[in-house]
All heavy atoms as an XYZ file, in Angstrom:
842
protein
N       0.847     -1.222     -0.001
C      -0.005      0.036      0.006
C       0.877      1.227     -0.005
O       1.876      1.320      0.664
C      -0.898     -0.049      1.210
C      -1.670      1.247      1.383
S      -2.929      1.123      2.568
C      -3.589      2.781      2.492
N       0.495      2.207     -0.799
C       1.229      3.474     -0.851
C       0.627      4.423      0.172
O      -0.489      5.011     -0.059
C       1.069      4.067     -2.258
C       1.825      5.338     -2.456
O       2.233      6.010     -1.415
O       2.028      5.742     -3.664
N       1.262      4.579      1.340
C       0.734      5.316      2.478
C       0.791      6.810      2.170
O      -0.071      7.614      2.614
C       1.460      5.022      3.727
C       1.287      3.563      4.174
C       2.265      2.651      3.892
C       0.073      3.171      4.781
C       2.033      1.311      4.204
C      -0.115      1.856      5.121
C       0.866      0.913      4.863
O       0.632     -0.411      5.209
N       1.723      7.354      1.373
C       1.735      8.679      0.973
C       0.567      9.073      0.127
O      -0.052     10.055      0.283
C       3.040      9.060      0.223
C       4.222      9.038      1.172
O       4.166      9.386      2.336
N       5.393      8.611      0.689
N       0.218      8.211     -0.845
C      -0.901      8.388     -1.692
C      -2.171      8.350     -0.812
O      -3.091      9.228     -1.059
C      -1.021      7.358     -2.783
C      -2.259      7.528     -3.680
C      -2.357      6.372     -4.671
C      -3.501      6.550     -5.633
N      -4.785      6.867     -5.054
N      -2.260      7.488      0.125
C      -3.417      7.368      0.994
C      -3.597      8.679      1.735
O      -4.718      9.246      1.829
C      -3.258      6.184      2.002
C      -4.386      6.044      2.913
C      -5.664      5.901      2.512
C      -4.163      5.944      4.312
C      -6.727      5.753      3.396
C      -5.167      5.788      5.184
C      -6.470      5.713      4.744
N      -2.524      9.262      2.286
C      -2.579     10.572      3.009
C      -3.088     11.615      2.054
O      -3.957     12.446      2.475
C      -1.209     10.976      3.543
O      -0.763      9.951      4.472
C      -1.252     12.323      4.229
N      -2.573     11.706      0.834
C      -2.978     12.704     -0.099
C      -4.451     12.542     -0.504
O      -5.163     13.553     -0.658
C      -2.069     12.724     -1.353
C      -0.656     13.161     -1.009
C      -0.561     14.506     -0.304
O      -1.217     15.493     -0.704
O       0.121     14.539      0.751
N      -4.833     11.357     -0.673
C      -6.295     11.077     -0.993
C      -7.195     11.538      0.166
O      -8.273     12.142     -0.065
C      -6.555      9.611     -1.254
C      -5.997      9.158     -2.607
O      -5.634     10.014     -3.439
O      -5.758      7.946     -2.836
N      -6.795     11.238      1.398
C      -7.534     11.700      2.577
C      -7.584     13.205      2.630
O      -8.726     13.786      2.881
C      -6.872     11.139      3.860
C      -7.068      9.660      4.144
C      -6.159      9.261      5.310
C      -8.432      9.253      4.453
N      -6.523     13.874      2.371
C      -6.503     15.353      2.407
C      -7.421     15.884      1.305
O      -8.142     16.844      1.631
C      -5.103     15.818      2.121
C      -4.161     15.735      3.299
C      -2.737     16.272      2.949
C      -1.812     16.103      4.105
N      -0.440     16.574      3.679
N      -7.422     15.328      0.180
C      -8.236     15.812     -0.922
C      -9.749     15.610     -0.608
O     -10.575     16.507     -0.857
C      -7.910     15.110     -2.279
N     -10.083     14.456     -0.082
C     -11.485     14.166      0.264
C     -11.925     15.056      1.454
O     -13.049     15.533      1.452
C     -11.593     12.655      0.657
N     -11.024     15.314      2.382
C     -11.346     16.181      3.503
C     -11.585     17.645      2.969
O     -12.558     18.225      3.395
C     -10.254     16.127      4.516
C     -10.593     16.803      5.832
N      -9.700     17.604      6.472
C     -11.695     16.793      6.576
C     -10.230     18.071      7.528
N     -11.483     17.626      7.635
N     -10.805     18.050      2.109
C     -10.874     19.429      1.523
C     -12.311     19.511      0.836
O     -13.024     20.499      0.971
C      -9.822     19.747      0.590
C      -9.904     21.111     -0.024
C      -8.712     21.410     -0.921
C      -8.926     22.821     -1.495
N      -8.064     23.115     -2.567
N     -12.620     18.555      0.036
C     -13.896     18.504     -0.731
C     -15.058     18.549      0.307
O     -16.058     19.228      0.081
C     -13.987     17.325     -1.594
N     -14.920     17.730      1.412
C     -15.985     17.756      2.370
C     -16.162     19.097      3.068
O     -17.307     19.553      3.261
C     -15.715     16.665      3.405
N     -15.041     19.758      3.376
C     -15.073     21.058      3.980
C     -15.693     22.091      3.057
O     -16.532     22.900      3.473
C     -13.664     21.461      4.472
C     -13.157     20.707      5.614
C     -11.737     21.113      5.952
O     -10.872     21.364      5.118
N     -11.443     21.290      7.220
N     -15.304     22.070      1.816
C     -15.802     23.047      0.842
C     -17.316     22.827      0.629
O     -18.046     23.792      0.418
C     -15.061     22.921     -0.501
C     -13.601     23.411     -0.415
C     -12.862     23.144     -1.718
O     -13.311     22.436     -2.609
O     -11.704     23.651     -1.741
N     -17.790     21.612      0.739
C     -19.217     21.340      0.488
C     -20.075     21.870      1.606
O     -21.307     22.017      1.434
C     -19.420     19.831      0.307
O     -19.326     19.160      1.528
N     -19.477     22.127      2.751
C     -20.313     22.605      3.908
C     -20.013     24.009      4.298
O     -20.585     24.478      5.345
C     -20.071     21.682      5.102
O     -18.701     21.693      5.464
C     -20.533     20.234      4.796
N     -19.243     24.752      3.494
C     -18.883     26.157      3.884
C     -20.203     26.996      3.948
O     -21.003     26.882      3.029
C     -17.944     26.786      2.839
C     -16.528     26.313      3.053
C     -15.619     26.901      2.039
O     -16.007     27.777      1.241
O     -14.402     26.494      1.993
N     -20.306     27.656      5.005
C     -21.545     28.556      5.179
C     -22.810     27.817      5.537
O     -23.916     28.413      5.666
N     -22.746     26.453      5.666
C     -23.934     25.699      5.958
C     -24.368     25.765      7.410
O     -23.430     25.699      8.319
C     -23.663     24.246      5.521
C     -24.803     23.321      5.555
S     -24.311     21.716      4.949
C     -25.739     20.789      5.259
N     -25.539     25.900      7.738
C     -26.053     25.847      9.117
C     -25.932     24.505      9.674
O     -26.369     23.530      9.025
C     -27.514     26.363      9.111
C     -28.066     26.508     10.465
C     -28.234     27.979     10.866
O     -28.033     28.822      9.965
O     -28.640     28.226     11.995
N     -25.451     24.390     10.924
C     -25.212     23.050     11.459
C     -26.395     22.745     12.452
O     -26.247     22.474     13.637
C     -23.890     22.952     12.222
C     -23.507     21.569     12.596
O     -24.007     20.581     11.953
O     -22.751     21.350     13.582
N     -27.636     22.630     11.899
C     -28.773     22.297     12.722
C     -28.976     20.813     12.595
O     -28.115     20.025     12.143
N     -30.147     20.416     13.027
C     -30.499     19.046     12.900
C     -30.141     18.189     14.077
O     -29.581     18.698     15.024
N     -30.378     16.901     14.060
C     -30.059     15.945     15.072
C     -28.551     15.823     15.279
O     -27.825     15.605     14.259
C     -30.706     14.595     14.827
O     -32.113     14.822     14.683
C     -30.425     13.644     15.962
N     -28.081     15.822     16.423
C     -26.641     15.577     16.693
C     -26.365     14.071     16.270
O     -27.213     13.256     16.459
C     -26.318     15.699     18.200
N     -25.269     13.877     15.623
C     -24.933     12.547     15.192
C     -23.512     12.237     15.296
O     -22.643     13.093     15.664
C     -25.423     12.302     13.738
C     -24.632     13.242     12.782
O     -23.426     13.126     12.687
N     -25.313     14.048     12.022
N     -23.211     10.987     15.219
C     -21.860     10.473     15.402
C     -21.290      9.926     14.044
O     -20.505      8.973     14.075
C     -21.797      9.386     16.452
C     -22.301      9.874     17.844
C     -22.426      8.702     18.780
C     -21.439     10.995     18.428
N     -21.765     10.423     12.904
C     -21.366      9.849     11.640
C     -19.853      9.893     11.450
O     -19.190     10.860     11.874
C     -22.024     10.724     10.524
C     -23.517     10.592     10.503
O     -24.053      9.885     11.345
O     -24.139     11.223      9.598
N     -19.385      8.813     10.840
C     -17.970      8.670     10.547
C     -17.815      7.896      9.266
O     -18.784      7.457      8.636
C     -17.231      7.848     11.624
C     -17.218      8.517     12.994
C     -16.534      7.601     14.011
C     -16.413      8.106     15.373
N     -17.119      9.234     15.805
N     -16.581      7.748      8.759
C     -16.326      6.920      7.554
C     -15.673      5.671      7.995
O     -14.636      5.764      8.759
C     -15.453      7.708      6.565
C     -15.130      6.897      5.346
C     -16.271      6.980      4.327
C     -13.833      7.247      4.793
N     -16.105      4.505      7.570
C     -15.495      3.250      7.786
C     -14.687      2.876      6.587
O     -15.282      2.847      5.447
C     -16.506      2.172      8.174
C     -15.879      0.825      8.555
C     -15.252      0.659      9.765
C     -15.963     -0.183      7.612
C     -14.773     -0.578     10.081
C     -15.390     -1.427      8.006
C     -14.821     -1.602      9.190
N     -13.425      2.554      6.690
C     -12.668      2.185      5.516
C     -11.918      0.885      5.801
O     -11.294      0.721      6.819
C     -11.699      3.306      5.126
C     -10.917      2.988      3.816
C     -10.707      3.626      6.257
C     -10.268      4.200      3.245
N     -12.005     -0.006      4.823
C     -11.283     -1.236      4.969
C     -10.033     -1.176      4.165
O      -9.997     -0.731      2.991
C     -12.145     -2.395      4.431
C     -13.367     -2.607      5.345
C     -14.153     -3.889      5.074
N     -13.236     -5.008      5.347
C     -13.083     -6.082      4.551
N     -13.683     -6.175      3.444
N     -12.294     -7.067      4.962
N      -8.896     -1.551      4.723
C      -7.592     -1.613      4.065
C      -6.924     -2.912      4.346
O      -6.034     -3.000      5.210
C      -6.707     -0.406      4.607
C      -7.360      0.982      4.367
C      -6.637      2.005      5.193
C      -7.341      1.316      2.914
N      -7.341     -3.913      3.693
C      -6.761     -5.280      3.891
C      -5.273     -5.233      3.720
O      -4.674     -4.613      2.897
C      -7.346     -6.152      2.840
C      -8.593     -5.430      2.406
C      -8.266     -3.973      2.555
N      -4.565     -5.968      4.648
C      -3.153     -6.169      4.640
C      -2.334     -4.877      4.840
O      -1.117     -4.890      4.668
C      -2.683     -6.892      3.335
C      -3.282     -8.323      3.162
C      -2.944     -8.920      1.862
N      -3.389     -8.248      0.707
C      -4.667     -8.216      0.234
N      -5.556     -8.895      0.852
N      -4.908     -7.510     -0.843
N      -2.914     -3.817      5.223
C      -2.249     -2.582      5.527
C      -1.707     -2.646      6.954
O      -2.359     -3.184      7.833
C      -3.122     -1.371      5.265
N      -0.586     -1.990      7.258
C      -0.099     -1.982      8.595
C      -0.717     -0.882      9.415
O      -0.777      0.245      8.990
C       1.420     -1.667      8.518
C       2.153     -2.896      7.877
C       3.669     -2.699      7.968
N       4.120     -2.437      9.325
C       5.142     -1.650      9.629
N       5.814     -1.030      8.673
N       5.479     -1.490     10.900
N      -1.343     -1.259     10.523
C      -2.140     -0.359     11.364
C      -1.374      0.887     11.726
O      -1.877      2.011     11.577
C      -2.668     -1.019     12.615
C      -3.590     -0.168     13.449
C      -4.246     -0.911     14.608
O      -3.937     -2.088     14.805
O      -4.942     -0.253     15.308
N      -0.111      0.783     12.151
C       0.649      1.932     12.602
C       0.750      2.916     11.384
O       0.623      4.150     11.590
C       2.057      1.483     13.103
C       2.930      2.701     13.275
C       1.897      0.631     14.357
N       1.074      2.384     10.217
C       1.251      3.286      9.025
C      -0.084      3.876      8.644
O      -0.084      5.125      8.224
C       1.799      2.469      7.869
C       3.214      1.962      8.117
C       4.130      3.154      7.919
C       5.566      2.654      7.705
N       6.455      3.754      7.555
N      -1.167      3.213      8.731
C      -2.481      3.727      8.380
C      -2.822      4.864      9.354
O      -3.232      5.964      8.935
C      -3.550      2.642      8.448
C      -4.988      3.258      8.328
C      -3.399      1.620      7.317
N      -2.639      4.635     10.644
C      -2.914      5.677     11.631
C      -2.015      6.892     11.444
O      -2.507      8.061     11.591
C      -2.790      5.120     13.048
C      -3.766      4.078     13.402
C      -3.528      3.518     14.801
C      -5.219      4.565     13.308
N      -0.746      6.740     11.077
C       0.125      7.869     10.807
C      -0.392      8.659      9.598
O      -0.381      9.833      9.591
C       1.550      7.350     10.509
C       2.292      6.927     11.729
C       3.623      6.261     11.411
O       3.964      6.122     10.179
O       4.266      5.895     12.371
N      -0.843      7.889      8.592
C      -1.385      8.627      7.310
C      -2.643      9.406      7.662
O      -2.756     10.537      7.224
C      -1.675      7.548      6.253
N      -3.466      8.812      8.541
C      -4.743      9.500      8.820
C      -4.375     10.796      9.641
O      -4.993     11.854      9.381
C      -5.681      8.541      9.662
C      -6.189      7.491      8.743
C      -6.846      9.346     10.290
C      -6.920      6.322      9.414
N      -3.548     10.616     10.607
C      -3.125     11.858     11.392
C      -2.421     12.917     10.494
O      -2.717     14.104     10.626
C      -2.137     11.365     12.522
C      -1.768     12.487     13.451
C      -0.899     11.980     14.556
C      -0.591     13.124     15.557
N       0.228     12.660     16.712
N      -1.591     12.463      9.578
C      -0.867     13.407      8.685
C      -1.888     14.109      7.836
O      -1.575     15.255      7.399
C       0.106     12.674      7.847
N      -2.997     13.583      7.553
C      -4.059     14.235      6.792
C      -4.924     15.165      7.610
O      -5.810     15.748      7.026
C      -4.937     13.131      6.113
N      -4.705     15.236      8.852
C      -5.399     16.107      9.732
C      -6.725     15.580     10.224
O      -7.555     16.284     10.652
N      -6.810     14.272     10.202
C      -8.041     13.554     10.600
C      -7.802     12.677     11.855
O      -6.624     12.574     12.261
C      -8.554     12.660      9.485
C      -8.941     13.418      8.257
C      -9.111     12.460      6.992
C     -10.169     14.265      8.383
N      -8.862     12.122     12.404
C      -8.695     11.352     13.669
C      -9.233      9.922     13.476
O     -10.295      9.748     12.931
C      -9.425     12.010     14.810
C      -9.370     11.252     16.079
C      -8.236     11.223     16.830
C     -10.458     10.499     16.452
C      -8.179     10.434     17.983
C     -10.469      9.765     17.635
C      -9.265      9.685     18.343
O      -9.222      8.889     19.520
N      -8.487      8.974     14.005
C      -8.950      7.633     14.116
C      -8.305      6.981     15.313
O      -7.084      7.152     15.491
C      -8.570      6.805     12.836
S      -8.981      5.128     12.929
N      -9.058      6.328     16.153
C      -8.554      5.714     17.355
C      -7.677      4.479     17.150
O      -6.752      4.187     17.800
C      -9.740      5.364     18.245
C      -9.586      5.663     19.625
C     -10.904      5.645     20.313
N     -10.758      4.887     21.548
C     -11.692      4.586     22.347
N     -12.967      4.920     21.996
N     -11.465      3.945     23.422
N      -8.049      3.752     16.133
C      -7.341      2.506     15.774
C      -8.277      1.589     15.016
O      -9.401      1.866     14.772
N      -7.722      0.415     14.645
C      -8.478     -0.509     13.861
C      -9.631     -1.060     14.716
O      -9.519     -1.268     15.888
C      -7.613     -1.680     13.451
C      -8.257     -2.670     12.478
C      -7.367     -3.832     12.171
C      -6.537     -3.492     10.927
N      -5.892     -4.703     10.393
N     -10.792     -1.221     14.010
C     -12.025     -1.669     14.651
C     -12.591     -2.797     13.937
O     -12.376     -2.968     12.745
C     -13.090     -0.522     14.705
C     -12.675      0.680     15.563
C     -12.934      0.373     16.974
N     -12.593      1.540     17.801
C     -11.652      1.489     18.737
N     -11.024      0.364     19.019
N     -11.403      2.531     19.509
N     -13.461     -3.596     14.632
C     -14.206     -4.590     13.903
C     -15.654     -4.102     13.819
O     -16.274     -3.895     14.864
C     -14.103     -5.882     14.680
C     -14.774     -7.060     13.937
C     -14.134     -8.386     14.376
N     -14.403     -9.436     13.566
C     -14.001     -9.665     12.321
N     -13.181     -8.796     11.789
N     -14.287    -10.772     11.630
N     -16.152     -3.884     12.646
C     -17.541     -3.485     12.468
C     -18.070     -4.422     11.396
O     -18.672     -5.437     11.720
C     -17.707     -2.023     12.072
C     -19.052     -1.576     11.879
C     -20.138     -1.811     12.670
C     -19.629     -0.759     10.777
N     -21.322     -1.279     12.171
C     -20.961     -0.591     11.066
C     -18.994     -0.225      9.666
C     -21.772      0.145     10.128
C     -19.782      0.540      8.850
C     -21.196      0.657      9.095
N     -17.878     -4.118     10.172
C     -18.303     -5.036      9.103
C     -16.985     -5.455      8.485
O     -16.440     -4.956      7.549
C     -19.135     -4.328      7.999
C     -20.465     -3.884      8.668
C     -19.384     -5.201      6.842
C     -21.370     -3.108      7.719
N     -16.333     -6.365      9.238
C     -14.899     -6.681      8.921
C     -13.988     -5.775      9.698
O     -14.502     -4.958     10.504
N     -12.719     -5.868      9.411
C     -11.710     -5.048     10.111
C     -11.523     -3.816      9.273
O     -11.471     -3.839      8.081
C     -10.363     -5.726     10.221
C     -10.388     -6.908     11.226
O     -11.215     -6.822     12.195
O      -9.695     -7.892     11.034
N     -11.449     -2.628      9.964
C     -11.245     -1.421      9.320
C     -11.030     -0.254     10.245
O     -10.843     -0.440     11.481
N     -11.154      0.941      9.735
C     -10.814      2.167     10.560
C     -12.032      3.075     10.472
O     -12.590      3.409      9.374
C      -9.652      2.857      9.993
C      -8.491      1.883      9.993
C      -8.202      1.052      8.893
C      -7.589      1.910     11.091
C      -7.148      0.149      8.963
C      -6.490      1.027     11.060
C      -6.211      0.163     10.030
O      -5.200     -0.688     10.085
N     -12.502      3.578     11.632
C     -13.554      4.624     11.709
C     -12.857      5.969     11.782
O     -12.180      6.290     12.706
C     -14.362      4.444     12.992
C     -15.324      3.275     12.990
S     -16.749      3.670     12.026
C     -17.815      2.261     12.380
N     -13.059      6.729     10.733
C     -12.369      8.005     10.611
C     -13.331      9.122     10.868
O     -14.405      9.189     10.312
C     -11.727      8.191      9.243
C     -10.726      7.093      8.917
C     -11.100      9.573      9.122
C     -10.191      7.149      7.547
N     -12.988     10.003     11.871
C     -13.809     11.209     12.132
C     -13.446     12.209     11.051
O     -12.347     12.622     10.903
C     -13.479     11.739     13.496
O     -13.773     10.741     14.476
C     -14.347     12.926     13.830
N     -14.480     12.661     10.328
C     -14.250     13.540      9.211
C     -14.574     15.012      9.563
O     -13.939     15.891      8.989
C     -15.215     13.067      8.034
C     -15.208     14.051      6.897
C     -14.901     11.666      7.614
N     -15.534     15.252     10.495
C     -15.931     16.605     10.752
C     -16.113     16.798     12.309
O     -16.509     15.872     13.010
C     -17.269     16.893     10.077
O     -17.794     18.103     10.520
N     -15.812     18.009     12.735
C     -16.057     18.339     14.169
C     -17.440     18.903     14.388
O     -17.814     19.153     15.535
N     -18.185     19.009     13.360
C     -19.627     19.490     13.480
C     -20.492     18.379     14.071
O     -19.954     17.295     14.362
C     -20.137     19.817     12.096
N     -21.766     18.653     14.268
C     -22.518     17.641     14.914
C     -23.933     17.352     14.292
O     -24.569     16.365     14.627
C     -22.729     17.948     16.348
C     -23.505     19.216     16.603
C     -23.671     19.500     18.109
O     -23.620     18.558     18.901
N     -23.876     20.754     18.457
N     -24.399     18.142     13.337
C     -25.656     17.944     12.717
C     -25.581     17.755     11.238
O     -24.882     16.839     10.758
N     -26.293     18.630     10.497
C     -26.365     18.493      9.042
C     -24.934     18.628      8.481
O     -24.654     17.975      7.484
C     -27.214     19.617      8.495
C     -28.661     19.557      8.857
C     -29.362     20.711      9.167
C     -29.302     18.343      8.833
C     -30.691     20.671      9.487
C     -30.660     18.326      9.139
C     -31.382     19.426      9.507
O     -32.654     19.439      9.793
N     -24.082     19.430      9.018
C     -22.738     19.610      8.481
C     -21.955     18.301      8.589
O     -21.292     17.894      7.588
C     -22.008     20.752      9.172
C     -20.523     20.792      8.758
C     -22.647     22.108      8.866
N     -22.074     17.648      9.655
C     -21.360     16.382      9.849
C     -21.854     15.320      8.894
O     -21.144     14.596      8.267
C     -21.497     15.914     11.266
C     -20.608     14.697     11.549
C     -20.565     14.371     13.052
N     -19.654     13.368     13.342
C     -18.819     13.424     14.329
N     -18.736     14.416     15.149
N     -17.984     12.415     14.517
N     -23.187     15.288      8.715
C     -23.805     14.306      7.770
C     -23.353     14.555      6.379
O     -22.892     13.630      5.664
C     -25.371     14.452      7.963
C     -26.101     13.563      6.966
C     -27.626     13.761      6.955
O     -28.079     14.586      7.804
O     -28.290     13.184      6.184
N     -23.396     15.808      5.966
C     -22.960     16.079      4.616
C     -21.443     15.845      4.404
O     -21.003     15.314      3.352
C     -23.351     17.526      4.166
C     -22.951     17.784      2.751
C     -23.602     18.995      2.157
C     -23.218     19.092      0.677
N     -23.886     20.223      0.053
N     -20.606     16.262      5.374
C     -19.231     16.037      5.277
C     -18.865     14.514      5.069
O     -18.054     14.242      4.197
C     -18.551     16.462      6.640
O     -18.605     17.908      6.697
N     -19.529     13.693      5.803
C     -19.238     12.257      5.684
C     -19.701     11.715      4.308
O     -19.029     10.965      3.672
C     -19.899     11.465      6.798
C     -19.869      9.951      6.605
C     -19.240     11.780      8.190
N     -20.837     12.231      3.833
C     -21.345     11.840      2.542
C     -20.347     12.223      1.453
O     -20.039     11.327      0.579
C     -22.722     12.448      2.297
O     -23.626     12.031      3.287
C     -23.296     12.047      0.936
N     -19.962     13.503      1.453
C     -18.991     13.952      0.429
C     -17.628     13.229      0.541
O     -17.062     12.761     -0.474
C     -18.829     15.468      0.434
C     -17.732     15.901     -0.439
C     -20.190     16.129      0.116
N     -17.170     13.098      1.743
C     -15.887     12.432      2.016
C     -15.959     10.982      1.516
O     -14.980     10.489      0.803
C     -15.592     12.430      3.500
C     -14.199     12.078      3.836
C     -13.216     13.012      3.998
C     -13.809     10.757      4.024
C     -11.864     12.722      4.336
C     -12.508     10.402      4.337
C     -11.516     11.372      4.473
N     -16.969     10.282      1.782
C     -17.197      8.902      1.318
C     -17.143      8.777     -0.152
O     -16.511      7.936     -0.770
C     -18.439      8.308      1.946
N     -17.875      9.679     -0.848
C     -17.953      9.649     -2.310
C     -16.551      9.889     -2.896
O     -16.169      9.227     -3.844
C     -18.936     10.730     -2.810
N     -15.888     10.862     -2.321
C     -14.477     11.135     -2.808
C     -13.565      9.954     -2.617
O     -12.763      9.598     -3.585
C     -13.894     12.308     -2.074
C     -14.556     13.660     -2.399
C     -14.223     14.169     -3.762
O     -13.071     13.968     -4.233
O     -15.029     14.817     -4.384
N     -13.616      9.287     -1.482
C     -12.722      8.148     -1.263
C     -13.127      6.957     -2.131
O     -12.290      6.204     -2.662
C     -12.711      7.766      0.254
C     -12.083      8.768      1.115
S     -10.330      9.165      0.686
C      -9.586      7.735      1.376
N     -14.441      6.776     -2.336
C     -14.877      5.720     -3.234
C     -14.457      5.933     -4.639
O     -13.939      4.959     -5.304
C     -16.416      5.646     -3.205
C     -17.021      4.563     -4.081
N     -16.908      3.242     -3.837
C     -17.669      4.659     -5.301
C     -17.490      2.550     -4.819
N     -17.941      3.436     -5.679
N     -14.483      7.159     -5.102
C     -14.033      7.487     -6.477
C     -12.482      7.222     -6.612
O     -12.019      6.930     -7.697
C     -14.246      8.923     -6.808
C     -15.727      9.196     -7.137
C     -15.965     10.659     -7.407
O     -15.048     11.432     -7.763
O     -17.176     11.038     -7.277
N     -11.782      7.296     -5.537
C     -10.336      7.028     -5.532
C      -9.995      5.537     -5.342
O      -8.882      5.150     -5.237
C      -9.644      7.859     -4.447
C      -9.585      9.353     -4.729
C      -9.101     10.097     -3.603
N      -8.779     11.488     -3.970
C      -9.649     12.442     -4.278
N     -10.917     12.176     -4.303
N      -9.214     13.690     -4.597
N     -11.034      4.726     -5.322
C     -10.827      3.267     -5.307
C     -10.814      2.616     -3.966
O     -10.468      1.406     -3.873
N     -11.193      3.274     -2.879
C     -11.156      2.658     -1.511
C     -12.478      1.950     -1.276
O     -13.481      2.355     -1.664
C     -10.813      3.738     -0.502
C      -9.446      4.319     -0.702
C      -9.233      5.476     -1.385
C      -8.352      3.687     -0.050
C      -7.974      6.021     -1.523
C      -7.069      4.149     -0.226
C      -6.867      5.349     -0.954
O      -5.598      5.848     -1.087
N     -12.373      0.884     -0.442
C     -13.513      0.205      0.072
C     -14.030      0.883      1.350
O     -13.442      0.742      2.419
C     -13.135     -1.243      0.335
C     -14.331     -2.086      0.772
C     -13.958     -3.556      0.992
O     -12.749     -3.945      0.614
O     -14.721     -4.279      1.610
N     -15.133      1.697      1.180
C     -15.555      2.513      2.274
C     -17.056      2.291      2.490
O     -17.737      1.715      1.709
C     -15.364      4.037      1.918
C     -16.091      4.444      0.675
C     -13.892      4.347      1.834
C     -17.488      4.914      0.826
N     -17.474      2.728      3.672
C     -18.919      2.730      4.003
C     -19.176      3.813      5.034
O     -18.468      3.836      6.006
C     -19.357      1.357      4.573
C     -20.828      1.322      4.967
S     -21.285     -0.227      5.721
C     -21.708     -1.088      4.196
N     -20.118      4.709      4.745
C     -20.412      5.703      5.783
C     -21.067      5.012      7.005
O     -21.813      4.078      6.834
C     -21.449      6.620      5.165
C     -21.221      6.395      3.668
C     -20.787      4.901      3.550
N     -20.626      5.410      8.178
C     -21.240      4.877      9.447
C     -22.198      6.038      9.868
O     -21.744      7.148     10.086
C     -20.179      4.675     10.405
C     -20.707      4.312     11.807
C     -21.137      3.020     12.084
C     -20.767      5.238     12.814
C     -21.690      2.692     13.358
C     -21.238      4.938     14.091
C     -21.651      3.675     14.317
O     -22.128      3.336     15.569
N     -23.472      5.706     10.124
C     -24.513      6.723     10.508
C     -25.013      6.359     11.871
O     -25.422      5.216     12.137
C     -25.612      6.776      9.547
C     -25.221      6.954      8.082
C     -24.813      8.374      7.820
N     -24.611      8.472      6.359
C     -24.068      9.574      5.834
N     -23.648     10.583      6.563
N     -23.900      9.628      4.535
N     -25.067      7.337     12.770
C     -25.575      7.023     14.128
C     -26.040      8.397     14.725
O     -25.265      9.377     14.895
C     -24.558      6.416     15.097
C     -25.074      6.159     16.458
C     -24.024      5.607     17.409
O     -23.051      5.018     16.984
N     -24.283      5.733     18.648
N     -27.305      8.429     15.107
C     -27.858      9.630     15.872
C     -27.434      9.488     17.216
O     -27.403      8.387     17.846
C     -29.337      9.687     15.636
C     -29.805     10.126     14.304
S     -31.492     10.611     14.281
C     -32.329      9.155     14.843
N     -27.179     10.605     17.877
C     -26.774     10.656     19.363
C     -27.987     10.725     20.165
O     -29.002     11.247     19.870
C     -25.909     11.915     19.555
C     -25.379     12.045     20.967
O     -25.423     10.989     21.635
O     -24.906     13.022     21.303
């Protein structure tokens, strides 16, 4: 796995997510939406370093629908967070990653 490319893809997706929510009102139900990404055979330490280098947060590998990483995409809590995750997921999917948005109301 090319961890530098992964970092750059995360940065680009994060930028697109931020741009899509500029000036947007953060109303609605508080939620805990995140992005779940599967990276088979990737080294956890390197993945976490790449996520951190992209300015994002992930606690570590999790088991949800298989093994993967829950990435926090936005610090918002309502509509902004929901849209951020949606745009981020679409961007990462277009770049060829196996992703799934995780949706949860608080």
